[in-house]
VMD Tcl script that builds the backbone (N, CA, C; Angstrom):
set m [mol new atoms 216]
animate dup $m
set s [atomselect $m all]
$s set {name element resname resid chain x y z} {
  {N N MET 1 A 10.280 -1.936 -16.312}
  {CA C MET 1 A 9.149 -1.512 -15.582}
  {C C MET 1 A 8.255 -2.679 -15.566}
  {N N THR 2 A 7.517 -2.790 -14.368}
  {CA C THR 2 A 6.642 -3.935 -14.194}
  {C C THR 2 A 5.331 -3.774 -14.991}
  {N N GLN 3 A 4.695 -4.877 -15.168}
  {CA C GLN 3 A 3.489 -5.057 -16.009}
  {C C GLN 3 A 2.397 -4.103 -15.303}
  {N N LEU 4 A 2.324 -4.203 -14.008}
  {CA C LEU 4 A 1.371 -3.476 -13.178}
  {C C LEU 4 A 1.652 -1.908 -13.385}
  {N N MET 5 A 2.855 -1.456 -13.435}
  {CA C MET 5 A 3.143 -0.102 -13.619}
  {C C MET 5 A 2.806 0.353 -15.024}
  {N N GLU 6 A 3.055 -0.612 -15.961}
  {CA C GLU 6 A 2.621 -0.285 -17.364}
  {C C GLU 6 A 1.052 -0.091 -17.517}
  {N N GLN 7 A 0.339 -0.988 -16.716}
  {CA C GLN 7 A -1.158 -0.778 -16.757}
  {C C GLN 7 A -1.510 0.511 -16.150}
  {N N ALA 8 A -0.905 0.998 -15.126}
  {CA C ALA 8 A -1.168 2.159 -14.391}
  {C C ALA 8 A -0.869 3.379 -15.393}
  {N N ILE 9 A 0.210 3.399 -16.030}
  {CA C ILE 9 A 0.571 4.451 -16.925}
  {C C ILE 9 A -0.423 4.483 -18.067}
  {N N GLN 10 A -0.837 3.406 -18.524}
  {CA C GLN 10 A -1.793 3.293 -19.641}
  {C C GLN 10 A -3.138 3.900 -19.174}
  {N N ARG 11 A -3.550 3.714 -18.043}
  {CA C ARG 11 A -4.728 4.308 -17.543}
  {C C ARG 11 A -4.619 5.766 -17.335}
  {N N LEU 12 A -3.368 6.192 -16.897}
  {CA C LEU 12 A -3.257 7.632 -16.703}
  {C C LEU 12 A -3.269 8.410 -17.933}
  {N N ARG 13 A -2.930 7.755 -19.145}
  {CA C ARG 13 A -3.032 8.381 -20.368}
  {C C ARG 13 A -4.471 8.903 -20.637}
  {N N SER 14 A -5.418 8.302 -20.132}
  {CA C SER 14 A -6.814 8.643 -20.451}
  {C C SER 14 A -7.397 9.683 -19.421}
  {N N VAL 15 A -6.543 9.939 -18.467}
  {CA C VAL 15 A -7.031 11.105 -17.411}
  {C C VAL 15 A -6.570 12.459 -17.912}
  {N N PRO 16 A -7.395 13.400 -17.539}
  {CA C PRO 16 A -7.086 14.887 -17.922}
  {C C PRO 16 A -5.629 15.205 -17.464}
  {N N GLU 17 A -5.034 16.137 -18.213}
  {CA C GLU 17 A -3.569 16.508 -17.775}
  {C C GLU 17 A -3.386 16.997 -16.340}
  {N N THR 18 A -4.402 17.763 -15.969}
  {CA C THR 18 A -4.249 18.315 -14.591}
  {C C THR 18 A -4.322 17.229 -13.561}
  {N N GLU 19 A -5.134 16.179 -13.830}
  {CA C GLU 19 A -5.180 14.981 -12.910}
  {C C GLU 19 A -3.870 14.189 -12.937}
  {N N GLN 20 A -3.418 14.085 -14.191}
  {CA C GLN 20 A -2.114 13.390 -14.347}
  {C C GLN 20 A -0.954 14.081 -13.567}
  {N N ASP 21 A -1.007 15.356 -13.570}
  {CA C ASP 21 A -0.030 16.088 -12.843}
  {C C ASP 21 A -0.175 15.975 -11.339}
  {N N ARG 22 A -1.442 16.006 -10.965}
  {CA C ARG 22 A -1.765 15.901 -9.504}
  {C C ARG 22 A -1.319 14.418 -9.087}
  {N N LEU 23 A -1.557 13.407 -9.840}
  {CA C LEU 23 A -1.122 12.030 -9.473}
  {C C LEU 23 A 0.329 11.852 -9.563}
  {N N ALA 24 A 0.955 12.428 -10.596}
  {CA C ALA 24 A 2.461 12.411 -10.714}
  {C C ALA 24 A 3.135 13.045 -9.497}
  {N N GLN 25 A 2.638 14.198 -9.088}
  {CA C GLN 25 A 3.196 14.890 -7.896}
  {C C GLN 25 A 3.066 14.053 -6.632}
  {N N PHE 26 A 1.920 13.359 -6.507}
  {CA C PHE 26 A 1.643 12.502 -5.347}
  {C C PHE 26 A 2.683 11.371 -5.333}
  {N N LEU 27 A 2.897 10.720 -6.506}
  {CA C LEU 27 A 3.747 9.621 -6.631}
  {C C LEU 27 A 5.292 10.097 -6.318}
  {N N LEU 28 A 5.681 11.231 -6.859}
  {CA C LEU 28 A 6.982 11.730 -6.723}
  {C C LEU 28 A 7.231 12.013 -5.161}
  {N N ASN 29 A 6.173 12.634 -4.483}
  {CA C ASN 29 A 6.290 12.915 -3.094}
  {C C ASN 29 A 6.423 11.596 -2.355}
  {N N GLU 30 A 5.711 10.590 -2.593}
  {CA C GLU 30 A 5.757 9.267 -2.046}
  {C C GLU 30 A 7.089 8.601 -2.145}
  {N N LEU 31 A 7.636 8.711 -3.316}
  {CA C LEU 31 A 8.998 8.200 -3.593}
  {C C LEU 31 A 10.089 8.896 -2.691}
  {N N ALA 32 A 9.969 10.250 -2.802}
  {CA C ALA 32 A 10.887 11.050 -1.980}
  {C C ALA 32 A 10.798 10.672 -0.423}
  {N N GLU 33 A 9.577 10.511 0.023}
  {CA C GLU 33 A 9.327 10.255 1.408}
  {C C GLU 33 A 9.946 8.850 1.836}
  {N N ASP 34 A 9.715 7.829 0.886}
  {CA C ASP 34 A 10.352 6.563 1.010}
  {C C ASP 34 A 11.924 6.689 1.038}
  {N N GLU 35 A 12.417 7.518 0.224}
  {CA C GLU 35 A 13.923 7.663 0.336}
  {C C GLU 35 A 14.427 8.318 1.560}
  {N N ARG 36 A 13.627 9.248 2.082}
  {CA C ARG 36 A 14.034 9.898 3.421}
  {C C ARG 36 A 13.890 8.899 4.494}
  {N N TRP 37 A 12.874 8.111 4.429}
  {CA C TRP 37 A 12.640 7.114 5.552}
  {C C TRP 37 A 13.838 6.024 5.439}
  {N N ALA 38 A 14.152 5.634 4.344}
  {CA C ALA 38 A 15.216 4.628 4.218}
  {C C ALA 38 A 16.575 5.234 4.721}
  {N N ALA 39 A 16.836 6.464 4.338}
  {CA C ALA 39 A 18.122 7.117 4.673}
  {C C ALA 39 A 18.121 7.292 6.199}
  {N N SER 40 A 17.035 7.765 6.752}
  {CA C SER 40 A 16.987 8.015 8.180}
  {C C SER 40 A 17.095 6.691 8.947}
  {N N THR 41 A 16.414 5.689 8.521}
  {CA C THR 41 A 16.524 4.324 9.230}
  {C C THR 41 A 17.944 3.841 9.120}
  {N N ALA 42 A 18.580 3.868 7.884}
  {CA C ALA 42 A 20.038 3.348 7.736}
  {C C ALA 42 A 20.844 4.208 8.735}
  {N N ALA 43 A 20.690 5.536 8.846}
  {CA C ALA 43 A 21.592 6.354 9.615}
  {C C ALA 43 A 21.451 6.131 11.181}
  {N N HIS 44 A 20.271 5.582 11.514}
  {CA C HIS 44 A 19.917 5.326 12.961}
  {C C HIS 44 A 19.711 3.869 13.293}
  {N N ALA 45 A 20.150 3.050 12.457}
  {CA C ALA 45 A 19.948 1.563 12.539}
  {C C ALA 45 A 20.377 1.080 13.907}
  {N N GLN 46 A 21.567 1.453 14.505}
  {CA C GLN 46 A 21.954 0.927 15.712}
  {C C GLN 46 A 21.082 1.353 16.878}
  {N N ALA 47 A 20.737 2.613 16.882}
  {CA C ALA 47 A 19.749 3.108 17.866}
  {C C ALA 47 A 18.542 2.464 17.858}
  {N N LEU 48 A 17.986 2.327 16.659}
  {CA C LEU 48 A 16.701 1.697 16.441}
  {C C LEU 48 A 16.636 0.145 16.901}
  {N N GLU 49 A 17.730 -0.556 16.585}
  {CA C GLU 49 A 17.903 -1.956 17.107}
  {C C GLU 49 A 18.003 -2.020 18.573}
  {N N GLN 50 A 18.701 -1.092 19.225}
  {CA C GLN 50 A 18.821 -1.114 20.658}
  {C C GLN 50 A 17.385 -0.825 21.266}
  {N N ARG 51 A 16.665 0.101 20.671}
  {CA C ARG 51 A 15.345 0.552 21.256}
  {C C ARG 51 A 14.415 -0.686 21.073}
  {N N VAL 52 A 14.446 -1.440 19.952}
  {CA C VAL 52 A 13.707 -2.653 19.820}
  {C C VAL 52 A 14.022 -3.619 20.849}
  {N N SER 53 A 15.345 -3.849 21.088}
  {CA C SER 53 A 15.801 -4.791 22.127}
  {C C SER 53 A 15.373 -4.444 23.478}
  {N N ASP 54 A 15.368 -3.129 23.822}
  {CA C ASP 54 A 14.880 -2.682 25.055}
  {C C ASP 54 A 13.385 -3.019 25.244}
  {N N ILE 55 A 12.599 -2.696 24.214}
  {CA C ILE 55 A 11.240 -2.958 24.312}
  {C C ILE 55 A 10.852 -4.397 24.406}
  {N N LEU 56 A 11.537 -5.232 23.692}
  {CA C LEU 56 A 11.321 -6.661 23.767}
  {C C LEU 56 A 11.677 -7.229 25.261}
  {N N ALA 57 A 12.770 -6.609 25.708}
  {CA C ALA 57 A 13.144 -7.096 27.140}
  {C C ALA 57 A 12.160 -6.560 28.146}
  {N N ASP 58 A 11.606 -5.366 27.991}
  {CA C ASP 58 A 10.633 -4.886 28.901}
  {C C ASP 58 A 9.292 -5.678 28.826}
  {N N ASP 59 A 9.024 -6.135 27.586}
  {CA C ASP 59 A 7.784 -6.893 27.407}
  {C C ASP 59 A 7.966 -8.315 28.051}
  {N N ALA 60 A 9.193 -8.864 27.886}
  {CA C ALA 60 A 9.532 -10.221 28.473}
  {C C ALA 60 A 9.328 -10.163 30.068}
  {N N ARG 61 A 9.629 -9.045 30.569}
  {CA C ARG 61 A 9.619 -8.818 31.979}
  {C C ARG 61 A 8.259 -8.451 32.374}
  {N N GLY 62 A 7.306 -8.292 31.551}
  {CA C GLY 62 A 5.891 -7.994 31.863}
  {C C GLY 62 A 5.715 -6.450 32.119}
  {N N LEU 63 A 6.581 -5.615 31.639}
  {CA C LEU 63 A 6.480 -4.212 31.882}
  {C C LEU 63 A 5.685 -3.477 30.943}
  {N N CYS 64 A 5.222 -4.094 29.878}
  {CA C CYS 64 A 4.388 -3.488 28.806}
  {C C CYS 64 A 3.065 -3.800 28.955}
  {N N GLU 65 A 2.159 -2.780 28.755}
  {CA C GLU 65 A 0.653 -3.118 28.882}
  {C C GLU 65 A 0.160 -3.545 27.578}
  {N N PRO 66 A -0.679 -4.497 27.563}
  {CA C PRO 66 A -1.274 -5.020 26.289}
  {C C PRO 66 A -2.135 -3.780 25.607}
  {N N LEU 67 A -2.025 -3.871 24.276}
  {CA C LEU 67 A -2.773 -2.792 23.608}
  {C C LEU 67 A -4.126 -3.377 23.330}
  {N N ASP 68 A -5.168 -2.405 23.666}
  {CA C ASP 68 A -6.481 -2.717 23.480}
  {C C ASP 68 A -7.086 -1.797 22.273}
  {N N PRO 69 A -7.328 -2.379 21.151}
  {CA C PRO 69 A -7.685 -1.655 20.042}
  {C C PRO 69 A -9.010 -0.858 20.286}
  {N N ASP 70 A -9.839 -1.412 21.036}
  {CA C ASP 70 A -11.147 -0.839 21.378}
  {C C ASP 70 A -11.016 0.481 22.073}
  {N N SER 71 A -9.880 0.711 22.780}
  {CA C SER 71 A -9.733 1.816 23.699}
  {C C SER 71 A -8.865 2.998 22.973}
  {N N LEU 72 A -8.592 2.674 21.758}
  {CA C LEU 72 A -7.750 3.751 20.982}
  {C C LEU 72 A -8.641 4.867 20.503}
}
mol reanalyze $m
mol bondsrecalc $m
mol representation Tube
mol addrep $m
């Protein structure tokens, strides 16, 4: 376990149990979501690579509009 994780766990020990459970559930959900994302990305790697290639080719041909953050 990393030193930073050890620090986080040490701080959690001083938090009320209900808050510990809430934070633990949040962390478990995040880990599960990361695992789902990794599995999905791996399962669709070829399609994703093709899509990125298509977008880059479209951009090189000037077919993509620049993103204006102020208009979002």
